[in-house]
C-alpha positions in Angstrom: 29.5 20.5 37.3 29.8 17.6 39.3 29.9 17.1 43.2 32.9 16.2 45.7 30.6 14.2 48.4 33.2 13.1 51.2 30.1 12.3 53.6 26.9 9.7 53.8 24.7 8.4 55.8 24.4 5.0 54.3 21.3 2.3 54.7 22.1 -1.2 54.0 19.8 -4.6 54.0 21.5 -7.6 53.4 19.6 -10.8 51.3 16.9 -12.5 54.1 17.6 -16.6 53.6 15.6 -19.0 52.1 13.1 -21.0 53.4 13.7 -24.9 53.9 11.2 -26.8 52.8 9.1 -30.1 54.5 8.3 -32.5 51.9 8.1 -36.6 51.5 9.0 -38.2 48.0 6.1 -39.9 46.9 6.9 -42.7 43.9 4.9 -45.8 42.9 5.8 -48.5 44.7 8.1 -46.6 47.0 5.2 -46.2 49.8 8.8 -44.9 52.6 10.3 -42.7 50.3 11.2 -40.7 53.6 11.8 -36.8 54.2 13.5 -34.7 50.7 12.7 -31.0 51.8 15.4 -29.2 50.3 17.8 -26.7 52.2 17.4 -22.5 51.5 19.7 -20.5 49.9 21.4 -18.2 52.6 21.0 -14.2 51.7 23.3 -12.2 49.9 25.2 -10.4 51.4 26.4 -6.5 51.2 30.3 -4.9 50.8 32.1 -2.2 50.8 35.4 -2.7 48.4 38.8 -0.1 47.2 37.7 1.0 43.5 41.4 3.2 42.6 38.5 5.2 39.7 36.1 5.9 42.3 37.1 9.3 43.2 34.1 10.3 45.4 30.9 8.7 47.2 28.5 10.9 45.2 27.1 7.8 44.0 25.6 6.8 48.0 24.6 10.7 47.9 21.7 10.5 45.6 21.5 6.6 45.8 21.5 6.1 49.7 19.4 3.1 50.3 21.4 -1.0 49.3 19.3 -3.6 49.0 21.7 -7.2 48.3 19.2 -10.6 47.2 17.2 -12.7 49.3 17.5 -16.1 49.0 15.5 -18.7 48.1 13.2 -22.0 49.5 14.5 -25.3 48.5 11.9 -27.3 47.5 11.0 -30.5 47.6 13.8 -33.6 45.8 16.5 -32.3 47.4 16.4 -29.8 45.9 18.1 -26.6 48.0 17.1 -23.3 46.9 20.0 -21.1 45.0 21.7 -18.2 47.7 21.0 -14.4 47.1 23.4 -12.8 45.2 26.0 -10.2 46.9 26.0 -6.5 46.4 29.0 -4.7 46.7 29.1 -0.7 46.3 32.8 0.8 45.1 34.3 3.0 47.7 37.4 5.3 47.2 40.6 4.6 48.3 41.0 6.0 52.4 37.1 5.5 52.9 36.0 5.5 56.8 33.0 3.2 58.0 31.6 4.1 61.0 27.8 3.5 62.8 25.5 5.4 64.1 27.1 6.2 67.5 30.0 7.4 65.4 32.5 4.1 66.0 35.0 3.3 63.7 34.6 0.4 61.8 36.7 0.2 59.6 39.3 1.8 57.0 39.9 0.7 54.1 42.9 1.9 52.2 43.5 -0.1 49.4 42.9 -1.4 46.5 40.8 -4.2 47.1 40.2 -3.8 50.7 36.9 -5.2 51.5 34.3 -4.7 54.4 31.4 -6.6 55.1 28.6 -3.8 56.0 25.7 -6.1 55.4 25.7 -10.3 56.7 23.0 -11.9 55.0 20.8 -14.3 56.8 21.5 -17.9 56.7 18.7 -20.4 54.9 16.8 -22.9 57.2 17.1 -26.2 56.9 15.1 -28.5 55.2 12.9 -31.4 56.3 15.9 -34.3 55.1 18.3 -32.4 57.3 16.5 -32.2 60.4 16.1 -36.7 60.1 16.8 -38.4 63.3 17.1 -41.4 65.0 13.8 -40.1 67.3 12.5 -38.1 64.2 12.8 -40.2 61.1 10.6 -37.6 59.0 10.1 -34.7 60.2 6.8 -32.3 59.3 8.4 -29.1 59.9 11.5 -27.4 58.5 13.5 -24.3 60.1 12.5 -20.8 58.2 15.8 -18.5 56.5 16.6 -15.7 59.3 16.2 -11.9 58.4 19.8 -10.1 56.7 21.4 -8.0 58.8 20.3 -4.4 58.3 21.8 -0.7 59.5 22.5 2.4 59.3 26.4 3.4 57.8 28.4 6.5 58.4 31.2 6.7 55.5 34.1 9.7 55.5 36.2 9.6 52.8 39.6 10.6 54.5 42.5 12.0 51.6 45.0 9.4 50.8 48.5 11.7 50.4 51.6 11.9 51.7 52.2 16.0 52.0 49.0 18.2 53.0 49.5 22.0 51.8 47.8 23.9 54.6 46.8 27.6 53.8 44.2 30.6 54.2 42.4 31.1 51.4 43.9 32.5 48.1 47.5 31.7 49.5 48.3 29.9 46.2 47.7 26.4 47.2 45.7 24.9 43.9 48.8 27.1 42.1 51.0 25.0 44.0 49.6 21.8 43.2 49.2 22.6 39.9 52.8 23.8 38.9 54.6 20.4 40.8 51.9 17.9 39.6 50.3 17.2 36.4 47.0 18.5 38.7 44.7 21.2 37.4 42.6 22.1 39.8 40.5 25.4 39.5 42.4 28.2 40.4 41.1 31.7 41.1 41.7 35.5 42.6 38.8 34.9 45.1 38.4 33.6 48.5 37.7 29.5 48.8 38.2 28.6 44.8 38.8 25.9 46.5 36.1 23.7 48.1 37.2 19.8 47.2 40.6 18.9 47.8 43.0 18.4 45.0 45.5 15.5 44.8 48.4 15.1 42.7 51.2 13.0 42.1 54.6 14.4 42.5 58.2 12.9 40.8 61.3 13.7 42.7 64.4 11.7 41.5 63.1 8.5 41.4 61.2 9.2 44.6 56.8 9.4 44.4 54.6 11.0 46.4 51.4 12.8 46.5 50.4 16.1 47.5 46.8 16.9 48.6 45.4 20.9 48.2 42.9 21.6 51.4 40.1 24.1 51.4 41.6 27.3 52.5 40.9 27.2 56.5 40.1 29.9 58.6 40.6 30.7 62.8 38.2 28.5 64.0 37.7 25.8 61.5 38.2 23.1 64.3 35.0 24.1 65.6 33.3 23.9 62.5 33.1 27.3 60.9 33.8 27.7 57.3 34.8 24.8 55.4 37.3 23.3 58.9 35.5 20.5 59.8 34.3 19.0 56.4 37.8 19.1 55.2 40.8 19.0 58.5 39.8 14.9 58.0 41.6 15.3 54.8 44.9 15.9 55.9 44.6 13.1 59.2 46.5 10.9 57.1 49.0 12.9 55.6 52.9 12.7 57.4 53.7 16.2 56.4 51.7 19.5 57.0 53.3 22.4 54.8 51.8 25.8 55.8 51.7 28.3 52.7 51.5 31.5 52.8 51.1 34.1 51.1 53.4 36.8 51.1 51.1 39.4 49.1 48.3 39.3 50.8 47.1 43.0 51.2 44.4 42.3 54.2 45.3 44.0 57.4 46.4 42.7 60.3 47.7 39.6 58.5 50.9 38.6 58.5 52.9 35.0 57.9 53.8 34.8 61.6 50.5 35.7 62.7 48.7 33.4 59.5 50.8 31.0 60.7 49.8 31.2 64.7 46.0 31.1 63.9 46.5 27.4 61.8 48.2 26.0 64.5 45.9 27.0 67.1 43.1 24.4 64.9 45.9 21.9 63.8 46.1 21.0 67.9 42.7 21.7 68.4 41.2 19.1 66.9 42.0 15.7 67.1 42.0 12.8 64.5 39.7 9.9 64.4 42.8 8.3 63.2 44.7 8.1 65.6 44.3 4.2 66.8 44.9 3.0 63.6 47.4 4.0 62.1 49.3 6.0 64.9 50.3 9.4 63.2 48.8 11.3 66.9 47.3 14.8 66.8 48.0 17.1 63.6 50.5 19.1 66.0 52.8 16.0 66.4 52.8 16.1 62.4 56.4 17.6 60.4 56.1 20.2 59.4 57.2 22.4 55.7 56.4 26.5 55.8 56.5 28.2 52.3 56.8 32.0 51.1 54.9 32.1 48.6 54.6 35.0 45.6 57.3 36.5 46.9 58.1 37.6 43.1 56.1 40.0 44.3 58.6 43.5 45.8 57.1 44.3 48.8 56.8 39.8 49.1 59.9 39.4 49.2 60.3 42.0 51.7 57.9 40.8 53.8 59.9 37.3 53.3 62.9 38.3 54.7 61.9 40.2 57.5 60.2 36.4 59.0 61.7 34.2 57.8 64.4 34.4 60.8 62.1 34.1 62.7 60.6 30.5 61.8 63.6 29.3 61.4 64.0 29.5 64.8 60.9 26.4 65.3 62.8 24.6 63.8 61.0 24.1 60.6 62.2 24.1 57.5 61.5 28.0 55.5 61.1 27.7 51.1 60.7 31.0 49.1 59.2 30.4 46.0 57.0 31.8 43.4 54.6 29.7 42.2 53.3 31.6 38.6 56.9 32.1 38.3 58.1 28.7 39.1 61.0 30.2 41.1 62.1 27.5 44.0 60.1 24.7 43.1 63.1 21.9 42.8 64.6 23.2 45.7 61.0 22.3 47.3 60.0 19.5 45.4 63.3 18.1 46.7 62.9 18.4 50.2 59.6 17.7 50.4 60.9 14.0 49.1 63.4 13.3 51.3 61.0 14.4 54.4 58.6 11.6 53.2 60.8 9.1 52.5 62.4 8.9 56.1 58.8 9.0 57.2 57.9 6.3 54.9 61.4 4.0 56.3 60.9 4.5 60.4 57.3 2.9 59.7 57.4 -0.7 61.1 58.0 -3.4 58.2 54.5 -4.3 57.0 54.0 -8.2 57.5 50.5 -10.4 56.4 47.4 -10.4 58.8 47.9 -13.8 60.6 44.2 -16.2 61.0 43.4 -15.2 64.6 42.1 -18.2 66.6 40.6 -17.9 69.8 38.7 -21.0 71.2 36.0 -21.1 72.5 35.9 -21.1 76.1 35.4 -24.3 79.0 32.9 -22.6 80.2 31.6 -21.0 77.8 27.8 -21.2 77.5 26.9 -19.7 74.7 24.3 -18.3 76.4 22.7 -15.6 79.9 19.5 -15.0 81.4 18.6 -12.0 83.0 15.8 -11.4 85.1 12.6 -9.7 83.0 12.5 -5.7 84.7 8.8 -6.2 83.2 7.3 -9.6 83.8 7.4 -10.9 87.8 8.4 -13.8 88.3 9.6 -13.6 84.5 13.8 -14.0 82.7 15.5 -12.5 79.2 17.8 -15.2 77.5 20.2 -14.2 75.2 22.8 -15.3 73.0 23.1 -16.2 69.7 22.3 -20.0 69.0 18.6 -19.4 71.0 18.4 -16.1 69.4 19.0 -17.9 65.8 17.0 -20.6 66.7 13.4 -18.6 67.4 13.5 -16.7 64.4 14.2 -19.8 62.9 11.1 -21.7 63.9 8.2 -22.0 62.9 5.8 -21.5 65.8 2.3 -22.8 64.3 3.7 -26.0 64.2 3.6 -27.8 67.0 6.8 -30.6 66.1 8.9 -27.3 65.2 7.6 -26.1 68.9 9.1 -29.2 70.5 12.2 -29.6 68.2 13.5 -25.7 69.5 12.3 -26.9 73.1 14.4 -30.1 72.6 17.9 -27.5 70.8 17.0 -25.0 74.1 17.4 -27.8 76.4 20.6 -29.6 75.1 21.9 -26.0 75.6 21.4 -26.0 78.7 18.6 -23.2 78.8 16.1 -25.0 81.1 18.4 -26.2 84.1 19.7 -22.4 83.8 16.6 -21.5 84.4 15.4 -24.5 87.1 19.2 -22.9 89.1 17.9 -19.3 89.3 14.5 -20.6 89.9 11.8 -20.8 87.4 8.6 -22.1 87.9 6.8 -23.7 85.3 4.6 -21.0 83.3 6.7 -18.4 83.9 7.4 -15.4 81.0 10.2 -16.5 79.6 11.8 -14.5 76.4 14.0 -15.0 73.7 14.4 -12.7 70.8 11.3 -11.5 70.5 9.3 -14.0 71.5 8.1 -14.7 75.5 6.1 -18.2 76.4 5.4 -19.6 79.7 7.8 -21.5 80.5 7.5 -26.0 80.9 9.8 -28.4 81.5 9.7 -30.6 79.2 11.3 -33.1 80.7 10.8 -36.0 78.4 13.9 -35.4 75.4 13.5 -35.5 71.5 14.9 -38.9 72.1 12.3 -40.5 74.9 9.4 -39.2 73.0 6.7 -41.8 71.3 6.2 -40.7 67.5 2.8 -39.2 66.9 1.8 -37.4 63.4 3.9 -35.4 61.2 3.8 -31.6 62.8 2.5 -32.5 66.4 4.3 -33.1 69.9 2.5 -34.8 72.1 4.5 -33.3 74.7 2.3 -29.8 74.1 -0.8 -31.6 75.3 0.3 -32.8 78.4 -0.3 -29.6 80.7 -1.8 -29.8 84.0 -0.3 -26.3 84.5 -2.2 -23.8 85.9 -3.4 -20.6 82.6 -1.9 -17.2 83.0 -5.8 -16.6 84.3 -5.3 -18.1 86.5 -2.3 -17.4 88.0 -3.6 -13.6 87.5 -7.0 -14.4 89.7 -4.6 -16.4 92.3 -2.6 -13.3 92.7 -5.5 -10.8 92.8 -6.8 -12.9 95.7 -3.5 -12.9 98.2 -2.9 -9.0 97.2 -6.6 -8.9 98.8 -8.2 -7.2 95.5 -11.1 -7.8 94.3 -11.8 -9.6 91.4 -12.7 -9.1 88.1 -16.0 -9.9 86.5 -14.3 -11.6 84.0 -12.5 -13.3 85.8 -14.7 -14.8 88.0 -16.9 -15.5 85.4 -13.7 -18.2 83.5 -13.3 -19.5 87.6 
């Protein structure tokens, strides 16, 4: 038996970028071949794409983990690594993407609509791309970035023009079956309908969709019964139709009380897509009342009693019998007219234009705050500094010197000086914490040494971490630890 799944949590991971290559061209009679290390390939991204052939999120229920391909590393002879293959995940029309905190990230409506769920990591540059006037043959390359990883919640909200609401066994599925070509399961017991059924209705040249939402009961807006599971499928409906069972034999139930109970649930439910679609609360949508099963004599008498009271509320009232196919023509024309008026009232859709936001003149690209865990320490935050840290080979002195030059050109060192940072202060960027040492000469003024080395890293006369700790204990009047005393 097939299953309908309309809410899943998926874990997506983009591909990692390939590492750059550090290589020097070697060929007979060419002693100065120069650097020829290629760049690493970019990691593949994970994308969600709307496919009209997909109608449920069942595949993600059984396979919630998805990972794109990694980029290939660069090679010598200026050979760049191949890019990782993107992973395309097909989702139904009407899928809403949320993060773990419940914030809406995307509302995927329309065939081909795409959302980048996880961005692939950038490939690292090879030493051929890093060559400059100061470094004619770099002995290092940049590492590839890790791909983005995150967990997302996918919710399916049916895209329908008319939503049928009512108590269980009110005849909603039967109405969908006679108005459209849909063939939902129909039986004479409550909660026969466990999944929303969609049908396409044609009326005098108008075409609209109708959705049968599983039966609601009092308390549905707080999760009782199947309420919260399927109330979300009403969020995009332009018209709500109350389907009332006039032939019910349950004590204490009548058409007016049924409608009042469901109206209270619709008013209590707050759609999450108000800001995106401007449809407003469910309580504000146009209403239609459908008195079903009037082919039963007792039901017809009950409909005669309640119809004037319902008409006083300003809602159109229709008496039908889904079994006898009576009253369907007038109902279809009325629903088509209401949907048409709603569509005409909507503003015309205009193609989205690219929005260019220039960089602010005072935007440095990074921020620096005091580190609450390290005395005298600082934390540097910013996209570029954190990316540069992730791309650096810290076992290569020349790569570390290149990183220091990049941070200096960005203005990180000047900002640290203005904040009162002293040499040896712990500075954290990304996942790396290091002792800050101002690099006085820039890369253009550094004497060239062997490949993979940087002379500036060897010229440091500052006090080490052990000596600084011992000095702090002495200032506070604390005894010097044995291990520190032996080192002094």
